C-alpha positions as CSV (number, residue, x, y, z in Angstrom):
1,M,-15.1,-3.9,-31.1
2,N,-18.5,-2.4,-30.8
3,D,-19.7,-0.9,-34.2
4,V,-20.7,2.3,-32.8
5,S,-17.8,2.8,-30.8
6,A,-15.6,2.1,-33.9
7,T,-17.3,4.6,-36.1
8,D,-18.4,7.4,-33.7
9,P,-16.5,7.6,-30.3
10,D,-18.6,10.6,-29.4
11,A,-21.8,8.4,-29.8
12,A,-20.1,5.8,-27.7
13,L,-19.3,8.4,-24.9
14,A,-23.0,9.8,-24.9
15,R,-24.0,6.2,-24.4
16,L,-21.8,5.9,-21.5
17,R,-23.1,9.2,-19.9
18,A,-26.7,7.9,-20.4
19,R,-25.7,4.6,-18.3
20,V,-23.9,6.2,-15.6
21,R,-25.6,7.7,-12.4
22,G,-22.4,9.5,-11.5
23,K,-20.3,11.8,-13.6
24,V,-18.7,11.1,-16.8
25,L,-15.9,13.7,-17.8
26,A,-13.7,14.0,-20.8
27,L,-10.7,16.1,-21.2
28,G,-11.5,19.8,-20.9
29,D,-14.5,19.3,-18.7
30,D,-14.8,21.1,-15.5
31,G,-13.5,18.9,-12.7
32,F,-11.6,16.5,-15.0
33,D,-8.0,17.6,-13.9
34,A,-9.0,17.6,-10.2
35,G,-10.6,14.1,-10.6
36,C,-7.4,12.7,-12.0
37,A,-5.2,14.1,-9.2
38,G,-4.5,11.9,-6.2
39,F,-2.4,11.6,-3.0
40,Q,0.7,11.0,-5.3
41,T,1.6,14.3,-7.0
42,A,4.6,13.5,-9.0
43,Y,2.4,12.3,-11.7
44,R,-1.2,11.5,-12.5
45,H,-3.5,9.7,-14.7
46,R,-4.1,11.2,-18.2
47,P,-7.2,9.4,-19.3
48,A,-9.4,10.0,-22.3
49,V,-12.4,9.3,-20.0
50,L,-13.0,9.9,-16.2
51,V,-15.9,8.1,-14.6
52,R,-16.7,9.1,-11.2
53,A,-18.7,6.2,-10.1
54,A,-21.9,6.6,-7.9
55,G,-22.4,2.8,-7.4
56,A,-21.2,-0.5,-8.5
57,E,-23.5,-0.3,-11.6
58,D,-21.6,2.7,-12.9
59,V,-18.4,0.6,-12.5
60,V,-20.1,-2.0,-14.8
61,A,-21.0,0.5,-17.5
62,A,-17.4,2.1,-17.5
63,V,-15.8,-1.3,-17.8
64,A,-18.1,-2.5,-20.6
65,H,-17.4,0.8,-22.4
66,A,-13.7,0.4,-22.1
67,A,-13.9,-3.2,-23.4
68,A,-15.9,-2.3,-26.5
69,C,-13.5,0.7,-27.2
70,E,-10.5,-1.3,-26.6
71,L,-9.4,1.1,-24.0
72,P,-7.3,0.2,-20.8
73,V,-8.8,0.7,-17.4
74,A,-7.3,2.4,-14.4
75,V,-8.8,2.7,-11.0
76,Q,-8.2,5.5,-8.3
77,A,-9.8,5.9,-4.9
78,T,-7.3,8.1,-3.1
79,G,-4.2,8.0,-5.4
80,H,-1.8,6.5,-2.7
81,G,-0.9,3.3,-4.7
82,L,-0.5,5.0,-8.1
83,S,2.2,2.9,-9.8
84,V,1.7,3.2,-13.7
85,P,-0.3,6.1,-14.7
86,A,-2.8,5.4,-17.4
87,D,-2.4,7.4,-20.6
88,G,-5.8,7.5,-22.6
89,G,-8.2,4.9,-21.7
90,V,-10.8,4.9,-18.9
91,L,-10.0,6.0,-15.2
92,I,-12.6,4.9,-12.8
93,D,-12.9,6.9,-9.6
94,T,-14.3,4.9,-6.8
95,A,-14.2,7.5,-4.2
96,G,-17.9,7.9,-4.2
97,L,-18.2,4.3,-3.0
98,A,-18.3,5.1,0.7
99,G,-20.3,2.6,2.6
100,V,-19.0,0.6,5.6
101,T,-21.2,-2.0,7.5
102,V,-20.0,-3.8,10.6
103,D,-21.3,-7.3,11.4
104,A,-20.4,-7.3,15.2
105,Q,-21.4,-11.0,15.9
106,A,-19.5,-12.3,12.8
107,R,-16.6,-9.8,13.5
108,T,-16.6,-8.6,9.9
109,A,-17.2,-5.6,7.9
110,R,-18.4,-4.9,4.3
111,I,-16.3,-2.0,3.0
112,E,-16.9,-0.2,-0.3
113,A,-14.2,0.6,-2.6
114,G,-13.8,4.6,-1.7
115,V,-13.7,4.1,1.9
116,R,-10.6,5.0,3.9
117,F,-9.2,3.3,6.8
118,A,-10.1,6.0,9.2
119,A,-13.8,5.1,8.8
120,V,-13.3,1.5,9.3
121,V,-11.3,2.1,12.6
122,D,-14.1,4.4,13.9
123,A,-16.9,2.0,12.8
124,G,-15.3,-1.1,14.3
125,A,-14.5,0.6,17.5
126,R,-18.2,1.0,18.3
127,Y,-18.3,-2.7,18.7
128,G,-14.7,-3.4,20.1
129,L,-13.2,-4.4,16.9
130,A,-10.5,-3.0,14.6
131,P,-9.3,-3.5,11.0
132,L,-5.8,-4.5,10.1
133,N,-5.1,-1.1,8.8
134,G,-1.6,0.3,8.0
135,S,0.2,3.3,9.4
136,A,-1.9,6.0,7.7
137,P,-5.6,5.8,8.3
138,D,-6.1,8.0,5.4
139,V,-5.2,5.2,2.9
140,G,-7.8,3.6,0.9
141,V,-8.8,0.1,2.0
142,V,-9.3,-1.8,-1.2
143,G,-5.9,-0.8,-2.9
144,Y,-4.1,-1.8,0.3
145,L,-5.8,-5.2,0.5
146,L,-5.3,-6.1,-3.1
147,G,-1.4,-5.5,-2.6
148,G,-1.3,-7.6,0.5
149,G,-1.5,-5.0,3.3
150,L,1.2,-4.7,5.8
151,G,-0.3,-3.2,9.0
152,L,0.3,-2.0,12.3
153,L,-0.6,-5.4,14.0
154,A,0.9,-7.5,11.2
155,R,3.4,-9.8,13.1
156,Q,0.4,-10.9,15.3
157,F,-2.4,-11.1,12.7
158,G,-0.5,-11.5,9.3
159,Y,-1.1,-9.6,6.2
160,A,-4.5,-7.8,5.8
161,A,-5.1,-9.7,2.7
162,D,-5.2,-13.1,4.7
163,H,-8.4,-11.9,6.4
164,V,-10.5,-11.1,3.3
165,R,-13.6,-13.1,3.1
166,A,-15.2,-11.8,0.0
167,V,-14.5,-9.6,-3.0
168,E,-17.1,-7.7,-5.2
169,L,-15.7,-6.8,-8.4
170,V,-16.3,-6.1,-12.2
171,T,-14.2,-8.3,-14.3
172,A,-13.1,-7.7,-17.8
173,D,-16.3,-9.1,-19.5
174,G,-18.3,-6.4,-17.6
175,A,-19.8,-9.0,-15.1
176,A,-20.4,-7.9,-11.5
177,R,-19.3,-10.9,-9.3
178,R,-19.0,-11.8,-5.5
179,V,-15.9,-14.0,-5.3
180,T,-15.3,-16.1,-2.1
181,A,-13.2,-19.0,-1.5
182,D,-16.2,-21.4,-2.2
183,S,-17.5,-19.7,-5.2
184,D,-14.3,-19.2,-7.1
185,P,-11.2,-20.6,-5.3
186,E,-8.7,-19.7,-8.2
187,L,-9.8,-16.0,-8.6
188,F,-10.2,-15.6,-4.8
189,W,-6.6,-16.7,-4.3
190,A,-5.4,-14.3,-7.1
191,L,-7.4,-11.4,-5.8
192,R,-5.6,-11.3,-2.5
193,G,-2.1,-10.3,-3.4
194,A,-2.5,-9.4,-7.2
195,G,-6.0,-8.2,-7.4
196,A,-5.7,-5.1,-9.5
197,N,-4.8,-7.3,-12.5
198,F,-8.4,-9.0,-12.5
199,G,-10.9,-6.4,-12.3
200,V,-12.3,-3.4,-10.6
201,V,-13.2,-4.1,-7.1
202,T,-16.4,-2.3,-5.7
203,A,-16.4,-3.9,-2.3
204,V,-14.7,-6.2,0.2
205,E,-15.7,-8.2,3.3
206,V,-13.0,-8.5,5.9
207,D,-12.4,-9.9,9.2
208,L,-12.0,-7.4,12.1
209,V,-10.0,-8.3,15.3
210,P,-11.0,-7.9,18.9
211,V,-8.5,-4.9,19.8
212,T,-9.6,-1.8,21.5
213,R,-6.4,-0.6,22.8
214,I,-2.5,-1.0,22.2
215,Y,0.7,0.1,23.9
216,G,2.1,2.2,21.2
217,G,3.6,5.3,19.9
218,E,7.1,6.5,18.7
219,L,10.7,7.2,20.1
220,V,12.6,9.9,18.4
221,F,16.4,9.9,18.5
222,D,18.9,12.3,17.3
223,L,21.3,10.3,15.2
224,A,24.3,12.6,16.0
225,G,24.0,11.3,19.5
226,T,22.7,7.6,18.6
227,P,24.6,6.9,15.5
228,G,24.2,3.1,15.9
229,L,20.4,3.1,16.4
230,L,19.4,1.0,13.2
231,A,21.9,-1.8,14.2
232,E,20.6,-1.6,17.9
233,Y,17.0,-1.9,16.6
234,L,17.9,-4.9,14.7
235,R,19.4,-6.6,17.8
236,W,16.3,-5.6,19.7
237,T,13.8,-7.3,17.3
238,E,15.7,-10.7,17.7
239,T,13.6,-11.7,20.7
240,L,10.3,-9.8,20.5
241,P,7.0,-11.6,20.8
242,E,4.6,-11.6,17.8
243,E,2.3,-9.3,19.6
244,L,4.7,-6.4,18.9
245,T,5.2,-4.8,15.6
246,S,7.5,-2.3,15.1
247,S,9.8,-0.3,12.4
248,V,12.6,2.3,12.5
249,S,13.0,5.3,10.1
250,L,16.1,7.4,9.5
251,I,14.9,10.9,8.3
252,G,17.0,13.9,7.5
253,Y,15.0,17.1,8.1
254,P,15.9,20.3,6.2
255,D,16.6,23.5,8.0
256,L,13.4,25.2,7.0
257,P,11.1,27.4,8.9
258,V,7.9,25.5,8.0
259,L,9.3,22.6,10.4
260,P,9.1,22.4,14.2
261,E,12.3,23.8,15.5
262,R,13.2,20.5,17.3
263,L,13.3,18.9,13.8
264,R,15.1,21.5,11.8
265,G,18.3,20.5,10.2
266,R,18.5,17.1,12.1
267,H,18.9,13.6,11.3
268,L,16.6,11.6,13.2
269,G,15.7,8.0,14.0
270,H,12.0,7.3,14.7
271,V,11.2,4.0,16.2
272,R,7.4,3.0,15.9
273,I,5.7,0.6,18.2
274,A,2.4,-1.2,18.3
275,Y,2.0,-3.9,21.1
276,T,-1.4,-5.3,21.9
277,G,-0.2,-6.8,25.4
278,D,-0.6,-5.1,28.7
279,S,1.3,-1.9,29.3
280,R,3.6,-3.1,32.0
281,T,5.0,-5.9,29.8
282,G,5.2,-3.3,26.9
283,E,7.2,-1.0,29.0
284,E,9.7,-3.9,29.7
285,L,9.9,-4.7,26.1
286,V,10.6,-1.1,25.0
287,A,13.1,-0.4,28.0
288,P,16.2,-1.5,25.9
289,L,15.4,1.1,23.4
290,R,15.0,3.8,25.9
291,A,18.3,2.9,27.4
292,L,20.0,3.7,24.2
293,G,20.0,7.4,25.0
294,P,17.9,10.6,25.3
295,R,14.9,11.0,23.1
296,L,13.5,14.1,21.5
297,T,10.1,12.5,21.6
298,D,8.8,9.6,23.4
299,T,5.1,8.9,23.0
300,V,4.8,5.3,23.6
301,A,2.0,4.6,26.0
302,E,-1.3,3.2,26.4
303,M,-3.7,4.4,23.8
304,P,-7.1,3.5,22.4
305,Y,-6.9,1.9,19.0
306,T,-8.8,4.9,17.4
307,E,-5.7,7.0,17.8
308,C,-3.2,4.6,16.0
309,G,-2.6,6.9,13.2
310,A,-0.7,9.0,15.8
311,I,2.1,6.4,15.9
312,Y,3.4,7.2,12.5
313,N,1.9,10.6,11.9
314,D,2.0,10.1,8.3
315,P,1.5,13.4,6.3
316,P,-2.0,13.8,5.1
317,Q,-1.4,16.3,2.4
318,P,-0.6,15.0,-1.1
319,H,3.1,15.3,-2.1
320,A,5.6,13.9,-4.7
321,Y,7.9,10.9,-4.0
322,V,9.5,7.9,-5.4
323,G,10.8,4.7,-3.6
324,D,11.6,1.1,-3.6
325,N,12.1,-1.8,-1.1
326,V,13.6,-5.3,-0.6
327,L,12.2,-8.0,1.5
328,L,15.1,-9.7,3.4
329,R,15.7,-13.0,5.3
330,E,18.5,-11.5,7.4
331,F,19.7,-8.0,8.1
332,G,22.9,-7.9,10.1
333,A,24.5,-5.1,12.1
334,G,27.3,-4.4,9.4
335,Q,24.6,-4.0,6.6
336,A,22.7,-1.7,8.9
337,D,25.8,0.4,9.3
338,A,26.5,0.6,5.6
339,V,22.8,1.7,5.0
340,A,22.9,4.3,7.7
341,K,26.1,5.7,6.2
342,L,24.5,6.0,2.6
343,A,21.5,7.8,4.2
344,A,23.5,10.2,6.2
345,P,23.4,14.0,6.0
346,G,25.5,15.4,3.2
347,T,24.9,12.6,0.7
348,A,24.0,13.9,-2.9
349,V,20.4,12.3,-2.8
350,P,18.6,12.6,0.5
351,C,17.0,9.3,1.4
352,V,14.3,8.3,3.9
353,V,15.1,4.9,5.2
354,D,12.5,2.8,6.7
355,V,12.9,-1.0,8.1
356,R,10.0,-2.9,9.3
357,H,10.2,-6.1,11.4
358,L,8.2,-8.9,9.9
359,G,8.2,-12.6,11.0
360,G,5.6,-14.1,13.2
361,A,2.1,-14.4,11.6
362,L,3.5,-12.9,8.3
363,G,5.6,-15.9,7.8
364,R,2.7,-18.4,8.0
365,A,0.4,-19.4,5.2
366,P,-3.2,-18.3,5.8
367,E,-6.0,-20.6,6.5
368,V,-7.1,-19.8,2.7
369,P,-4.0,-19.4,0.8
370,N,-3.5,-16.3,-1.4
371,A,-1.0,-14.8,-3.9
372,V,1.0,-12.9,-1.1
373,G,4.4,-14.2,-1.5
374,H,8.0,-14.1,-0.1
375,R,6.7,-15.1,3.4
376,D,10.1,-16.1,4.4
377,A,11.2,-12.5,4.8
378,H,12.3,-11.2,8.3
379,Y,12.7,-7.5,7.4
380,L,11.5,-5.1,5.0
381,L,14.1,-2.2,4.0
382,R,12.6,0.4,2.0
383,V,13.9,3.8,0.8
384,L,12.0,6.9,-0.3
385,T,13.0,10.4,-1.9
386,P,10.8,13.3,-2.5
387,V,10.7,14.3,-5.9
388,G,12.6,17.5,-7.0
389,L,15.6,17.0,-4.5
390,A,17.9,15.2,-7.1
391,E,17.7,14.2,-10.8
392,P,15.9,11.0,-11.6
393,N,18.9,9.1,-12.5
394,E,20.7,10.0,-9.5
395,V,17.8,9.0,-7.3
396,R,17.7,5.7,-9.1
397,A,21.4,5.0,-8.4
398,A,21.0,6.1,-4.8
399,H,18.3,3.9,-4.2
400,R,19.9,0.9,-5.9
401,A,23.3,1.5,-4.0
402,L,21.3,1.5,-0.7
403,L,19.1,-1.5,-1.3
404,D,22.2,-3.4,-2.7
405,T,24.0,-3.4,0.6
406,A,21.5,-5.7,2.0
407,D,22.1,-9.6,1.5
408,S,19.3,-12.4,1.6
409,V,17.0,-10.6,-0.7
410,V,13.8,-12.5,-1.3
411,G,11.6,-10.0,-3.3
412,R,9.7,-6.8,-2.9
413,C,6.5,-5.8,-1.2
414,Q,3.9,-4.5,-3.3
415,N,2.2,-2.0,-1.1
416,L,5.5,-0.1,-0.3
417,V,7.1,0.5,-3.7
418,Y,6.2,4.0,-4.3
419,G,5.6,5.3,-7.7
420,R,8.0,5.5,-10.8
421,Y,11.0,7.8,-11.8
422,A,10.3,10.7,-14.1
423,D,11.9,8.8,-17.0
424,G,9.9,5.5,-16.6
425,A,8.9,2.9,-14.2
426,P,11.9,0.7,-12.9
427,E,12.0,-2.6,-14.4
428,R,11.0,-5.3,-12.2
429,P,10.8,-9.1,-12.9
430,A,7.3,-10.4,-11.9
431,D,8.9,-12.7,-9.3
432,D,10.1,-9.7,-7.4
433,F,6.4,-9.5,-6.4
434,W,5.2,-13.1,-6.5
435,E,7.1,-16.5,-6.4
436,P,7.7,-18.0,-9.9
437,A,5.1,-20.8,-9.5
438,D,2.6,-18.2,-8.3
439,H,3.4,-15.9,-11.2
440,R,2.7,-18.7,-13.6
441,R,-0.7,-19.4,-12.0
442,L,-1.5,-15.8,-12.1
443,T,-0.6,-15.6,-15.8
444,D,-2.8,-18.5,-16.6
445,L,-5.7,-16.9,-14.8
446,K,-5.0,-13.5,-16.3
447,T,-5.0,-15.1,-19.9
448,R,-8.4,-16.7,-19.1
449,L,-10.1,-13.7,-17.5
450,D,-8.4,-10.7,-19.2
451,P,-6.7,-11.8,-22.4
452,A,-6.7,-8.2,-23.7
453,N,-4.8,-6.9,-20.8
454,L,-7.6,-4.4,-20.0
455,F,-6.4,-4.0,-16.3
456,R,-2.6,-3.2,-17.0
457,S,-2.3,0.1,-15.2
458,N,-0.8,-1.6,-12.0
459,R,1.9,-4.1,-11.2
460,N,1.0,-5.9,-14.3
461,I,0.7,-9.6,-15.1
462,A,0.7,-9.8,-18.7
463,P,-1.5,-12.6,-20.2
464,G,0.1,-15.4,-21.9
465,K,3.6,-14.5,-20.6
466,H,5.0,-16.5,-17.9
467,N,8.2,-15.1,-16.2
């Protein structure tokens, strides 16, 4: 431990403030509470020190301070991916790192750690290119990539992490590094799938794809008139081309005046579609769904990729929620009916159910391997409940019951495990997220690079402990 830090924490904090170009805030300072808040409002980080970084050099200073004082480090850009809040320690806010540079000839972009996908979509569109973003353009790029990144065009292009070319980060020793497949193949492998465990990322370089338009949107059905929608959706996905990525959500809407009248008090099925082929073929592919019955909404049509956020219309306002998921090799009609029943109106715990069709490029290893596992999954089944609608134990039991209806479970998807319950994070063995052999490999690397487990406010890989 640094002698100054050990004997005089105030002096250590003053030294940190002198090194940081951005802001260093302690508990009680103006802006501290607001800086610790993120998109997930059920809970927030409770650090001892908040560093609002203005550049990569501020991140270096913050990590060095944390290491010297033996404090854990947490990172936040938008707060969408908050999983294990940091109590005490140092929270590094990277939202101020907001640069995006597109290399049109190489079809790549360098993206700093505070950037949201909307900015990259707009920047790429100027050159006829697009990033492999998820359903919500408001989500931060880096956190999404470090966990794998399951995007709108995932069946055609694979996980977004498969298309990362370089990662700039600060490791536990306070060193700023640029990591590529050539410079450090082992760390590069780990960063793409388990990256939050190995440092604070300040920028990434990623591939862009030549997509300017899609045939996409959503079909919304009233489940009272189309009760078998989930099973029919699963049958429909069996013969789809890789160019079509889709999902279905079952959502019960309360009868509240704040909601549009067409949604109030209804249990609805939302089928979301993104297809990069021509619109005529897209219409033919979607026709079986349209034949299932009348739709309350049908927005599936040709659209510029810059409007892709309209497919899901994810809420942009911060809110509180918990959720879980399982990755499945198979998902049959009988299981679908059981899931739909457990999520039907009148159940004790309201559950939003979402099923995503995987396969295609998601099932193939990328040209440069990475730590994203469980690629043999064909579907992702997830469940989500807004906080406050039931007691935590009841929510946990309802989620477990719903997910346990599914057979052929191969693991869980990092990006789509939302938050923790109020009385503690659900216990998950590491190979829920990583294959056992990969977890051993990650543990060995963690032991070498971060033996003190400085970076542990995440889906943590503890040093020296193989699963």
